[in-house]
PyMOL Python script that loads the backbone (N, CA, C, O; Angstrom):
from pymol import cmd

cmd.read_pdbstr("""\
ATOM      1  N   UNK A   1     -22.083  -6.708 -54.611  1.00  0.00           N
ATOM      2  CA  UNK A   1     -21.644  -5.749 -53.673  1.00  0.00           C
ATOM      3  C   UNK A   1     -20.414  -4.836 -54.370  1.00  0.00           C
ATOM      4  O   UNK A   1     -19.544  -5.406 -55.028  1.00  0.00           O
ATOM      5  N   UNK A   2     -20.406  -3.683 -54.218  1.00  0.00           N
ATOM      6  CA  UNK A   2     -19.445  -2.651 -54.785  1.00  0.00           C
ATOM      7  C   UNK A   2     -18.230  -2.740 -53.998  1.00  0.00           C
ATOM      8  O   UNK A   2     -18.181  -2.658 -52.770  1.00  0.00           O
ATOM      9  N   UNK A   3     -17.160  -2.930 -54.862  1.00  0.00           N
ATOM     10  CA  UNK A   3     -15.888  -2.919 -54.318  1.00  0.00           C
ATOM     11  C   UNK A   3     -15.178  -1.557 -54.289  1.00  0.00           C
ATOM     12  O   UNK A   3     -15.173  -0.869 -55.310  1.00  0.00           O
ATOM     13  N   UNK A   4     -14.555  -1.122 -53.118  1.00  0.00           N
ATOM     14  CA  UNK A   4     -13.914   0.031 -53.002  1.00  0.00           C
ATOM     15  C   UNK A   4     -12.531   0.059 -52.657  1.00  0.00           C
ATOM     16  O   UNK A   4     -11.925  -1.012 -52.629  1.00  0.00           O
ATOM     17  N   UNK A   5     -11.935   1.131 -52.387  1.00  0.00           N
ATOM     18  CA  UNK A   5     -10.550   1.069 -51.960  1.00  0.00           C
ATOM     19  C   UNK A   5     -10.342   0.968 -50.552  1.00  0.00           C
ATOM     20  O   UNK A   5      -9.290   0.470 -50.152  1.00  0.00           O
ATOM     21  N   UNK A   6     -11.243   1.391 -49.711  1.00  0.00           N
ATOM     22  CA  UNK A   6     -11.103   1.507 -48.461  1.00  0.00           C
ATOM     23  C   UNK A   6     -11.181  -0.343 -47.974  1.00  0.00           C
ATOM     24  O   UNK A   6     -10.414  -0.919 -47.202  1.00  0.00           O
ATOM     25  N   UNK A   7     -12.164  -0.833 -48.601  1.00  0.00           N
ATOM     26  CA  UNK A   7     -12.450  -2.349 -48.441  1.00  0.00           C
ATOM     27  C   UNK A   7     -11.031  -3.110 -48.445  1.00  0.00           C
ATOM     28  O   UNK A   7     -10.537  -3.744 -47.512  1.00  0.00           O
ATOM     29  N   UNK A   8     -10.405  -2.849 -49.956  1.00  0.00           N
ATOM     30  CA  UNK A   8      -9.238  -3.657 -50.492  1.00  0.00           C
ATOM     31  C   UNK A   8      -8.246  -3.253 -49.032  1.00  0.00           C
ATOM     32  O   UNK A   8      -7.797  -4.134 -48.298  1.00  0.00           O
ATOM     33  N   UNK A   9      -8.057  -1.997 -48.833  1.00  0.00           N
ATOM     34  CA  UNK A   9      -6.896  -1.491 -47.506  1.00  0.00           C
ATOM     35  C   UNK A   9      -7.425  -2.358 -46.481  1.00  0.00           C
ATOM     36  O   UNK A   9      -6.611  -3.052 -45.872  1.00  0.00           O
ATOM     37  N   UNK A  10      -8.576  -2.432 -46.204  1.00  0.00           N
ATOM     38  CA  UNK A  10      -8.757  -3.266 -44.780  1.00  0.00           C
ATOM     39  C   UNK A  10      -8.516  -4.603 -45.065  1.00  0.00           C
ATOM     40  O   UNK A  10      -7.879  -5.254 -44.237  1.00  0.00           O
ATOM     41  N   UNK A  11      -8.955  -5.196 -46.205  1.00  0.00           N
ATOM     42  CA  UNK A  11      -8.656  -6.689 -46.434  1.00  0.00           C
ATOM     43  C   UNK A  11      -6.949  -6.832 -46.235  1.00  0.00           C
ATOM     44  O   UNK A  11      -6.549  -7.701 -45.461  1.00  0.00           O
ATOM     45  N   UNK A  12      -5.933  -5.939 -46.967  1.00  0.00           N
ATOM     46  CA  UNK A  12      -4.564  -6.183 -46.989  1.00  0.00           C
ATOM     47  C   UNK A  12      -4.059  -6.131 -45.477  1.00  0.00           C
ATOM     48  O   UNK A  12      -3.261  -6.961 -45.041  1.00  0.00           O
ATOM     49  N   UNK A  13      -4.598  -5.066 -44.690  1.00  0.00           N
ATOM     50  CA  UNK A  13      -4.171  -4.818 -43.275  1.00  0.00           C
ATOM     51  C   UNK A  13      -4.563  -6.053 -42.421  1.00  0.00           C
ATOM     52  O   UNK A  13      -3.727  -6.380 -41.578  1.00  0.00           O
ATOM     53  N   UNK A  14      -5.797  -6.858 -42.507  1.00  0.00           N
ATOM     54  CA  UNK A  14      -6.142  -7.693 -41.897  1.00  0.00           C
ATOM     55  C   UNK A  14      -5.197  -9.226 -42.270  1.00  0.00           C
ATOM     56  O   UNK A  14      -4.806 -10.073 -41.467  1.00  0.00           O
ATOM     57  N   UNK A  15      -5.026  -9.186 -43.756  1.00  0.00           N
ATOM     58  CA  UNK A  15      -4.372 -10.421 -44.141  1.00  0.00           C
ATOM     59  C   UNK A  15      -2.963 -10.424 -43.640  1.00  0.00           C
ATOM     60  O   UNK A  15      -2.408 -11.470 -43.303  1.00  0.00           O
ATOM     61  N   UNK A  16      -2.265  -9.015 -43.582  1.00  0.00           N
ATOM     62  CA  UNK A  16      -0.805  -8.655 -43.050  1.00  0.00           C
ATOM     63  C   UNK A  16      -1.042  -9.027 -41.657  1.00  0.00           C
ATOM     64  O   UNK A  16      -0.210  -9.796 -41.176  1.00  0.00           O
ATOM     65  N   UNK A  17      -1.995  -8.646 -40.915  1.00  0.00           N
ATOM     66  CA  UNK A  17      -2.048  -8.927 -39.229  1.00  0.00           C
ATOM     67  C   UNK A  17      -1.924 -10.311 -39.149  1.00  0.00           C
ATOM     68  O   UNK A  17      -1.020 -10.838 -38.502  1.00  0.00           O
ATOM     69  N   UNK A  18      -2.975 -11.090 -39.910  1.00  0.00           N
ATOM     70  CA  UNK A  18      -2.986 -12.435 -39.554  1.00  0.00           C
ATOM     71  C   UNK A  18      -1.886 -13.527 -40.006  1.00  0.00           C
ATOM     72  O   UNK A  18      -1.733 -14.620 -39.461  1.00  0.00           O
ATOM     73  N   UNK A  19      -1.242 -13.095 -40.964  1.00  0.00           N
ATOM     74  CA  UNK A  19       0.107 -13.679 -41.393  1.00  0.00           C
ATOM     75  C   UNK A  19       1.113 -13.435 -40.352  1.00  0.00           C
ATOM     76  O   UNK A  19       1.873 -14.344 -40.017  1.00  0.00           O
ATOM     77  N   UNK A  20       1.173 -12.219 -39.794  1.00  0.00           N
ATOM     78  CA  UNK A  20       2.004 -12.034 -38.827  1.00  0.00           C
ATOM     79  C   UNK A  20       1.640 -12.516 -37.704  1.00  0.00           C
ATOM     80  O   UNK A  20       2.616 -12.788 -37.005  1.00  0.00           O
ATOM     81  N   UNK A  21       0.630 -12.744 -37.217  1.00  0.00           N
ATOM     82  CA  UNK A  21       0.192 -13.548 -35.932  1.00  0.00           C
ATOM     83  C   UNK A  21       0.460 -15.050 -36.108  1.00  0.00           C
ATOM     84  O   UNK A  21       0.906 -15.723 -35.179  1.00  0.00           O
ATOM     85  N   UNK A  22       0.164 -15.588 -37.378  1.00  0.00           N
ATOM     86  CA  UNK A  22       0.673 -16.798 -37.565  1.00  0.00           C
ATOM     87  C   UNK A  22       2.225 -17.031 -37.476  1.00  0.00           C
ATOM     88  O   UNK A  22       2.678 -18.057 -36.969  1.00  0.00           O
ATOM     89  N   UNK A  23       2.946 -16.129 -37.943  1.00  0.00           N
ATOM     90  CA  UNK A  23       4.327 -16.317 -37.955  1.00  0.00           C
ATOM     91  C   UNK A  23       4.916 -16.026 -36.554  1.00  0.00           C
ATOM     92  O   UNK A  23       6.079 -16.353 -36.318  1.00  0.00           O
ATOM     93  N   UNK A  24       4.123 -15.400 -35.586  1.00  0.00           N
ATOM     94  CA  UNK A  24       4.744 -15.106 -34.419  1.00  0.00           C
ATOM     95  C   UNK A  24       4.332 -16.568 -33.542  1.00  0.00           C
ATOM     96  O   UNK A  24       5.118 -17.105 -32.761  1.00  0.00           O
ATOM     97  N   UNK A  25       3.132 -17.015 -33.802  1.00  0.00           N
ATOM     98  CA  UNK A  25       2.879 -18.290 -33.337  1.00  0.00           C
ATOM     99  C   UNK A  25       3.901 -19.531 -33.623  1.00  0.00           C
ATOM    100  O   UNK A  25       4.274 -20.392 -32.826  1.00  0.00           O
ATOM    101  N   UNK A  26       4.257 -19.360 -35.049  1.00  0.00           N
ATOM    102  CA  UNK A  26       5.038 -20.426 -35.450  1.00  0.00           C
ATOM    103  C   UNK A  26       6.588 -20.363 -35.344  1.00  0.00           C
ATOM    104  O   UNK A  26       7.389 -21.139 -35.866  1.00  0.00           O
ATOM    105  N   UNK A  27       6.863 -19.219 -34.518  1.00  0.00           N
ATOM    106  CA  UNK A  27       8.208 -18.664 -34.298  1.00  0.00           C
ATOM    107  C   UNK A  27       9.292 -19.961 -33.438  1.00  0.00           C
ATOM    108  O   UNK A  27      10.441 -20.281 -33.743  1.00  0.00           O
ATOM    109  N   UNK A  28       8.575 -20.405 -32.505  1.00  0.00           N
ATOM    110  CA  UNK A  28       9.613 -21.528 -31.774  1.00  0.00           C
ATOM    111  C   UNK A  28       9.711 -22.786 -32.579  1.00  0.00           C
ATOM    112  O   UNK A  28      10.412 -23.681 -32.106  1.00  0.00           O
ATOM    113  N   UNK A  29       9.075 -23.001 -33.798  1.00  0.00           N
ATOM    114  CA  UNK A  29       9.363 -24.392 -34.819  1.00  0.00           C
ATOM    115  C   UNK A  29      10.650 -23.828 -35.462  1.00  0.00           C
ATOM    116  O   UNK A  29      10.742 -22.743 -36.036  1.00  0.00           O
ATOM    117  N   UNK A  30      11.582 -24.696 -35.283  1.00  0.00           N
ATOM    118  CA  UNK A  30      12.781 -24.557 -35.976  1.00  0.00           C
ATOM    119  C   UNK A  30      12.638 -24.823 -37.814  1.00  0.00           C
ATOM    120  O   UNK A  30      13.183 -24.166 -38.701  1.00  0.00           O
ATOM    121  N   UNK A  31      11.896 -25.775 -37.921  1.00  0.00           N
ATOM    122  CA  UNK A  31      11.663 -26.117 -39.193  1.00  0.00           C
ATOM    123  C   UNK A  31      11.086 -25.111 -40.174  1.00  0.00           C
ATOM    124  O   UNK A  31      11.414 -25.046 -41.358  1.00  0.00           O
ATOM    125  N   UNK A  32      10.195 -24.331 -39.568  1.00  0.00           N
ATOM    126  CA  UNK A  32       9.756 -23.214 -40.543  1.00  0.00           C
ATOM    127  C   UNK A  32      10.288 -21.790 -40.389  1.00  0.00           C
ATOM    128  O   UNK A  32       9.543 -20.870 -40.728  1.00  0.00           O
ATOM    129  N   UNK A  33      11.654 -21.486 -39.852  1.00  0.00           N
ATOM    130  CA  UNK A  33      11.994 -20.467 -39.548  1.00  0.00           C
ATOM    131  C   UNK A  33      12.133 -19.510 -40.673  1.00  0.00           C
ATOM    132  O   UNK A  33      12.154 -18.282 -40.580  1.00  0.00           O
ATOM    133  N   UNK A  34      12.245 -20.395 -41.997  1.00  0.00           N
ATOM    134  CA  UNK A  34      12.407 -19.301 -43.048  1.00  0.00           C
ATOM    135  C   UNK A  34      11.109 -18.756 -43.118  1.00  0.00           C
ATOM    136  O   UNK A  34      11.259 -17.669 -43.675  1.00  0.00           O
ATOM    137  N   UNK A  35       9.978 -18.912 -42.869  1.00  0.00           N
ATOM    138  CA  UNK A  35       8.854 -18.434 -43.339  1.00  0.00           C
ATOM    139  C   UNK A  35       8.722 -17.455 -42.120  1.00  0.00           C
ATOM    140  O   UNK A  35       8.194 -16.365 -42.342  1.00  0.00           O
ATOM    141  N   UNK A  36       9.046 -17.675 -41.171  1.00  0.00           N
ATOM    142  CA  UNK A  36       8.602 -16.643 -39.858  1.00  0.00           C
ATOM    143  C   UNK A  36       9.753 -15.760 -39.648  1.00  0.00           C
ATOM    144  O   UNK A  36       9.734 -15.060 -38.635  1.00  0.00           O
ATOM    145  N   UNK A  37      10.896 -15.673 -40.561  1.00  0.00           N
ATOM    146  CA  UNK A  37      12.042 -14.587 -40.191  1.00  0.00           C
ATOM    147  C   UNK A  37      11.759 -13.111 -40.737  1.00  0.00           C
ATOM    148  O   UNK A  37      11.952 -12.853 -41.925  1.00  0.00           O
ATOM    149  N   UNK A  38      11.382 -12.331 -40.002  1.00  0.00           N
ATOM    150  CA  UNK A  38      11.033 -10.944 -40.173  1.00  0.00           C
ATOM    151  C   UNK A  38      12.299  -9.837 -40.501  1.00  0.00           C
ATOM    152  O   UNK A  38      13.428  -9.773 -40.015  1.00  0.00           O
ATOM    153  N   UNK A  39      11.581  -8.940 -41.598  1.00  0.00           N
ATOM    154  CA  UNK A  39      12.610  -8.262 -42.221  1.00  0.00           C
ATOM    155  C   UNK A  39      11.846  -6.727 -42.160  1.00  0.00           C
ATOM    156  O   UNK A  39      10.837  -6.397 -42.783  1.00  0.00           O
ATOM    157  N   UNK A  40      12.574  -5.979 -41.300  1.00  0.00           N
ATOM    158  CA  UNK A  40      12.049  -4.644 -40.996  1.00  0.00           C
ATOM    159  C   UNK A  40      12.632  -3.731 -42.272  1.00  0.00           C
ATOM    160  O   UNK A  40      13.698  -3.889 -42.868  1.00  0.00           O
ATOM    161  N   UNK A  41      11.658  -2.789 -42.488  1.00  0.00           N
ATOM    162  CA  UNK A  41      11.689  -1.550 -43.382  1.00  0.00           C
ATOM    163  C   UNK A  41      11.496  -0.538 -42.587  1.00  0.00           C
ATOM    164  O   UNK A  41      10.474  -0.482 -41.904  1.00  0.00           O
ATOM    165  N   UNK A  42      12.551   0.528 -42.542  1.00  0.00           N
ATOM    166  CA  UNK A  42      12.138   1.511 -41.677  1.00  0.00           C
ATOM    167  C   UNK A  42      12.191   2.858 -42.597  1.00  0.00           C
ATOM    168  O   UNK A  42      12.736   2.813 -43.699  1.00  0.00           O
ATOM    169  N   UNK A  43      11.605   4.054 -42.101  1.00  0.00           N
ATOM    170  CA  UNK A  43      11.542   5.150 -42.712  1.00  0.00           C
ATOM    171  C   UNK A  43      11.636   6.412 -41.652  1.00  0.00           C
ATOM    172  O   UNK A  43      10.886   6.357 -40.677  1.00  0.00           O
ATOM    173  N   UNK A  44      12.269   7.227 -41.751  1.00  0.00           N
ATOM    174  CA  UNK A  44      12.292   8.366 -40.566  1.00  0.00           C
ATOM    175  C   UNK A  44      12.424   9.616 -41.204  1.00  0.00           C
ATOM    176  O   UNK A  44      13.517  10.181 -41.175  1.00  0.00           O
ATOM    177  N   UNK A  45      11.402  10.154 -41.809  1.00  0.00           N
ATOM    178  CA  UNK A  45      11.480  11.718 -42.218  1.00  0.00           C
ATOM    179  C   UNK A  45      11.426  12.602 -41.148  1.00  0.00           C
ATOM    180  O   UNK A  45      10.632  12.581 -40.207  1.00  0.00           O
ATOM    181  N   UNK A  46      12.461  13.491 -41.395  1.00  0.00           N
ATOM    182  CA  UNK A  46      12.282  14.797 -40.056  1.00  0.00           C
ATOM    183  C   UNK A  46      12.977  15.801 -40.902  1.00  0.00           C
ATOM    184  O   UNK A  46      13.791  15.688 -41.819  1.00  0.00           O
ATOM    185  N   UNK A  47      12.352  16.930 -40.258  1.00  0.00           N
ATOM    186  CA  UNK A  47      12.507  18.427 -40.647  1.00  0.00           C
ATOM    187  C   UNK A  47      12.603  19.620 -39.724  1.00  0.00           C
ATOM    188  O   UNK A  47      11.631  19.602 -38.967  1.00  0.00           O
ATOM    189  N   UNK A  48      13.369  20.611 -39.501  1.00  0.00           N
ATOM    190  CA  UNK A  48      13.328  21.306 -38.949  1.00  0.00           C
ATOM    191  C   UNK A  48      13.007  22.731 -39.788  1.00  0.00           C
ATOM    192  O   UNK A  48      13.912  23.131 -40.521  1.00  0.00           O
ATOM    193  N   UNK A  49      11.767  23.516 -39.717  1.00  0.00           N
ATOM    194  CA  UNK A  49      11.467  24.525 -40.524  1.00  0.00           C
ATOM    195  C   UNK A  49      11.216  25.892 -39.731  1.00  0.00           C
ATOM    196  O   UNK A  49      10.480  26.793 -40.135  1.00  0.00           O
ATOM    197  N   UNK A  50      11.923  25.901 -38.576  1.00  0.00           N
ATOM    198  CA  UNK A  50      11.741  26.876 -37.816  1.00  0.00           C
ATOM    199  C   UNK A  50      10.503  27.300 -37.110  1.00  0.00           C
ATOM    200  O   UNK A  50      10.525  27.867 -36.018  1.00  0.00           O
ATOM    201  N   UNK A  51       9.400  27.000 -37.784  1.00  0.00           N
ATOM    202  CA  UNK A  51       8.225  27.436 -37.193  1.00  0.00           C
ATOM    203  C   UNK A  51       7.671  25.926 -36.621  1.00  0.00           C
ATOM    204  O   UNK A  51       7.194  25.727 -35.503  1.00  0.00           O
ATOM    205  N   UNK A  52       7.864  24.938 -37.683  1.00  0.00           N
ATOM    206  CA  UNK A  52       7.304  23.595 -37.281  1.00  0.00           C
ATOM    207  C   UNK A  52       8.639  22.537 -37.345  1.00  0.00           C
ATOM    208  O   UNK A  52       9.409  22.560 -38.305  1.00  0.00           O
ATOM    209  N   UNK A  53       8.785  21.747 -36.366  1.00  0.00           N
ATOM    210  CA  UNK A  53       9.681  20.606 -36.360  1.00  0.00           C
ATOM    211  C   UNK A  53       9.019  19.266 -36.319  1.00  0.00           C
ATOM    212  O   UNK A  53       8.190  19.126 -35.420  1.00  0.00           O
ATOM    213  N   UNK A  54       9.179  18.483 -36.940  1.00  0.00           N
ATOM    214  CA  UNK A  54       8.585  16.898 -36.991  1.00  0.00           C
ATOM    215  C   UNK A  54       9.643  15.940 -37.179  1.00  0.00           C
ATOM    216  O   UNK A  54      10.683  16.235 -37.769  1.00  0.00           O
ATOM    217  N   UNK A  55       9.390  14.696 -36.651  1.00  0.00           N
ATOM    218  CA  UNK A  55      10.139  13.562 -36.691  1.00  0.00           C
ATOM    219  C   UNK A  55       9.348  12.232 -36.676  1.00  0.00           C
ATOM    220  O   UNK A  55       9.007  11.746 -35.597  1.00  0.00           O
ATOM    221  N   UNK A  56       9.087  11.705 -37.712  1.00  0.00           N
ATOM    222  CA  UNK A  56       8.235  10.557 -37.771  1.00  0.00           C
ATOM    223  C   UNK A  56       9.019   9.502 -37.934  1.00  0.00           C
ATOM    224  O   UNK A  56      10.021   9.586 -38.645  1.00  0.00           O
ATOM    225  N   UNK A  57       8.641   8.237 -37.234  1.00  0.00           N
ATOM    226  CA  UNK A  57       9.425   6.823 -37.463  1.00  0.00           C
ATOM    227  C   UNK A  57       8.390   6.038 -37.811  1.00  0.00           C
ATOM    228  O   UNK A  57       7.306   6.078 -37.230  1.00  0.00           O
ATOM    229  N   UNK A  58       8.680   5.208 -38.863  1.00  0.00           N
ATOM    230  CA  UNK A  58       7.790   4.165 -39.529  1.00  0.00           C
ATOM    231  C   UNK A  58       8.458   3.098 -39.601  1.00  0.00           C
ATOM    232  O   UNK A  58       9.605   3.171 -40.041  1.00  0.00           O
ATOM    233  N   UNK A  59       7.959   1.923 -39.219  1.00  0.00           N
ATOM    234  CA  UNK A  59       8.815   0.466 -39.163  1.00  0.00           C
ATOM    235  C   UNK A  59       7.778  -0.373 -39.537  1.00  0.00           C
ATOM    236  O   UNK A  59       6.660  -0.489 -39.036  1.00  0.00           O
ATOM    237  N   UNK A  60       8.331  -0.999 -40.570  1.00  0.00           N
ATOM    238  CA  UNK A  60       7.323  -2.297 -41.261  1.00  0.00           C
ATOM    239  C   UNK A  60       7.960  -3.575 -41.133  1.00  0.00           C
ATOM    240  O   UNK A  60       9.108  -3.680 -41.565  1.00  0.00           O
ATOM    241  N   UNK A  61       7.449  -4.470 -40.656  1.00  0.00           N
ATOM    242  CA  UNK A  61       7.843  -5.878 -40.684  1.00  0.00           C
ATOM    243  C   UNK A  61       7.255  -6.736 -41.510  1.00  0.00           C
ATOM    244  O   UNK A  61       6.054  -6.972 -41.378  1.00  0.00           O
ATOM    245  N   UNK A  62       7.996  -7.329 -42.478  1.00  0.00           N
ATOM    246  CA  UNK A  62       7.545  -8.538 -43.334  1.00  0.00           C
ATOM    247  C   UNK A  62       8.117  -9.616 -43.207  1.00  0.00           C
ATOM    248  O   UNK A  62       9.311  -9.635 -42.910  1.00  0.00           O
ATOM    249  N   UNK A  63       7.448 -10.691 -43.388  1.00  0.00           N
ATOM    250  CA  UNK A  63       7.947 -12.069 -43.324  1.00  0.00           C
ATOM    251  C   UNK A  63       7.274 -12.895 -44.605  1.00  0.00           C
ATOM    252  O   UNK A  63       6.393 -12.331 -45.254  1.00  0.00           O
ATOM    253  N   UNK A  64       7.649 -14.071 -44.914  1.00  0.00           N
ATOM    254  CA  UNK A  64       7.207 -14.709 -45.629  1.00  0.00           C
ATOM    255  C   UNK A  64       5.675 -15.099 -45.498  1.00  0.00           C
ATOM    256  O   UNK A  64       4.964 -15.158 -46.501  1.00  0.00           O
ATOM    257  N   UNK A  65       5.234 -15.341 -44.334  1.00  0.00           N
ATOM    258  CA  UNK A  65       3.936 -15.556 -43.803  1.00  0.00           C
ATOM    259  C   UNK A  65       3.071 -14.260 -43.860  1.00  0.00           C
ATOM    260  O   UNK A  65       1.987 -14.369 -44.434  1.00  0.00           O
ATOM    261  N   UNK A  66       3.330 -13.330 -43.460  1.00  0.00           N
ATOM    262  CA  UNK A  66       2.682 -11.988 -43.490  1.00  0.00           C
ATOM    263  C   UNK A  66       2.521 -11.729 -45.148  1.00  0.00           C
ATOM    264  O   UNK A  66       1.423 -11.363 -45.569  1.00  0.00           O
ATOM    265  N   UNK A  67       3.613 -11.923 -46.046  1.00  0.00           N
ATOM    266  CA  UNK A  67       3.101 -11.848 -47.551  1.00  0.00           C
ATOM    267  C   UNK A  67       2.109 -12.677 -47.870  1.00  0.00           C
ATOM    268  O   UNK A  67       1.137 -12.258 -48.500  1.00  0.00           O
ATOM    269  N   UNK A  68       2.212 -13.919 -47.493  1.00  0.00           N
ATOM    270  CA  UNK A  68       1.195 -14.950 -47.921  1.00  0.00           C
ATOM    271  C   UNK A  68      -0.322 -14.597 -47.539  1.00  0.00           C
ATOM    272  O   UNK A  68      -1.336 -14.775 -48.214  1.00  0.00           O
ATOM    273  N   UNK A  69      -0.179 -14.041 -46.252  1.00  0.00           N
ATOM    274  CA  UNK A  69      -1.583 -13.131 -45.875  1.00  0.00           C
ATOM    275  C   UNK A  69      -2.046 -12.179 -46.473  1.00  0.00           C
ATOM    276  O   UNK A  69      -3.264 -12.032 -46.576  1.00  0.00           O
ATOM    277  N   UNK A  70      -1.185 -11.351 -46.982  1.00  0.00           N
ATOM    278  CA  UNK A  70      -1.611 -10.372 -47.832  1.00  0.00           C
ATOM    279  C   UNK A  70      -2.134 -10.868 -49.272  1.00  0.00           C
ATOM    280  O   UNK A  70      -3.135 -10.414 -49.826  1.00  0.00           O
ATOM    281  N   UNK A  71      -1.247 -11.933 -49.818  1.00  0.00           N
ATOM    282  CA  UNK A  71      -1.816 -12.663 -51.128  1.00  0.00           C
ATOM    283  C   UNK A  71      -3.295 -13.214 -51.063  1.00  0.00           C
ATOM    284  O   UNK A  71      -4.139 -13.026 -51.938  1.00  0.00           O
ATOM    285  N   UNK A  72      -3.484 -13.941 -49.865  1.00  0.00           N
ATOM    286  CA  UNK A  72      -4.691 -14.433 -49.451  1.00  0.00           C
ATOM    287  C   UNK A  72      -5.741 -13.272 -49.311  1.00  0.00           C
ATOM    288  O   UNK A  72      -6.789 -13.439 -49.935  1.00  0.00           O
ATOM    289  N   UNK A  73      -5.602 -12.115 -48.576  1.00  0.00           N
ATOM    290  CA  UNK A  73      -6.196 -11.400 -48.621  1.00  0.00           C
ATOM    291  C   UNK A  73      -6.728 -10.563 -50.070  1.00  0.00           C
ATOM    292  O   UNK A  73      -7.847 -10.088 -50.268  1.00  0.00           O
ATOM    293  N   UNK A  74      -5.688 -10.559 -50.874  1.00  0.00           N
ATOM    294  CA  UNK A  74      -5.995  -9.905 -52.215  1.00  0.00           C
ATOM    295  C   UNK A  74      -7.093 -11.145 -52.885  1.00  0.00           C
ATOM    296  O   UNK A  74      -8.111 -10.874 -53.523  1.00  0.00           O
ATOM    297  N   UNK A  75      -6.677 -12.333 -52.612  1.00  0.00           N
ATOM    298  CA  UNK A  75      -7.713 -13.442 -53.473  1.00  0.00           C
ATOM    299  C   UNK A  75      -9.065 -13.272 -52.744  1.00  0.00           C
ATOM    300  O   UNK A  75     -10.073 -13.171 -53.443  1.00  0.00           O
ATOM    301  N   UNK A  76      -9.173 -13.233 -51.409  1.00  0.00           N
ATOM    302  CA  UNK A  76     -10.773 -13.097 -50.873  1.00  0.00           C
ATOM    303  C   UNK A  76     -11.166 -11.771 -51.385  1.00  0.00           C
ATOM    304  O   UNK A  76     -12.299 -11.795 -51.865  1.00  0.00           O
ATOM    305  N   UNK A  77     -10.601 -10.653 -51.432  1.00  0.00           N
ATOM    306  CA  UNK A  77     -11.047  -9.453 -51.873  1.00  0.00           C
ATOM    307  C   UNK A  77     -11.803  -9.398 -53.322  1.00  0.00           C
ATOM    308  O   UNK A  77     -12.865  -8.832 -53.577  1.00  0.00           O
ATOM    309  N   UNK A  78     -10.779 -10.304 -54.384  1.00  0.00           N
ATOM    310  CA  UNK A  78     -11.427 -10.442 -55.669  1.00  0.00           C
ATOM    311  C   UNK A  78     -12.443 -11.304 -55.790  1.00  0.00           C
ATOM    312  O   UNK A  78     -13.062 -11.257 -56.853  1.00  0.00           O
ATOM    313  N   UNK A  79     -12.872 -12.298 -54.751  1.00  0.00           N
ATOM    314  CA  UNK A  79     -13.822 -13.506 -54.897  1.00  0.00           C
ATOM    315  C   UNK A  79     -14.921 -12.648 -54.269  1.00  0.00           C
ATOM    316  O   UNK A  79     -15.965 -13.296 -54.193  1.00  0.00           O
ATOM    317  N   UNK A  80     -15.021 -11.509 -53.834  1.00  0.00           N
ATOM    318  CA  UNK A  80     -16.476 -10.718 -53.467  1.00  0.00           C
ATOM    319  C   UNK A  80     -16.994 -10.480 -54.549  1.00  0.00           C
ATOM    320  O   UNK A  80     -18.079  -9.901 -54.600  1.00  0.00           O
TER     321      UNK A  80
END
""", "prot")
cmd.dss("prot")
cmd.show_as("cartoon", "prot")
cmd.util.cbc("prot")
cmd.orient("prot")
């Protein structure tokens, strides 16, 4: 099977999503709170160019489990 960038991006997003879902499911367990703690990364570009005004808000949340999901996705992608 031929590997392409679109498939890699899909694997990365699904791994990130799976890791985030697992982190949310384990959030009530205090013993693994270091794995479920989320760190947001925010980016808000905006401009007023007289004819076009834009304001974009992008916020990404990372936890150790979501990063482990991304790593697992890369491993699975390479196994294809």
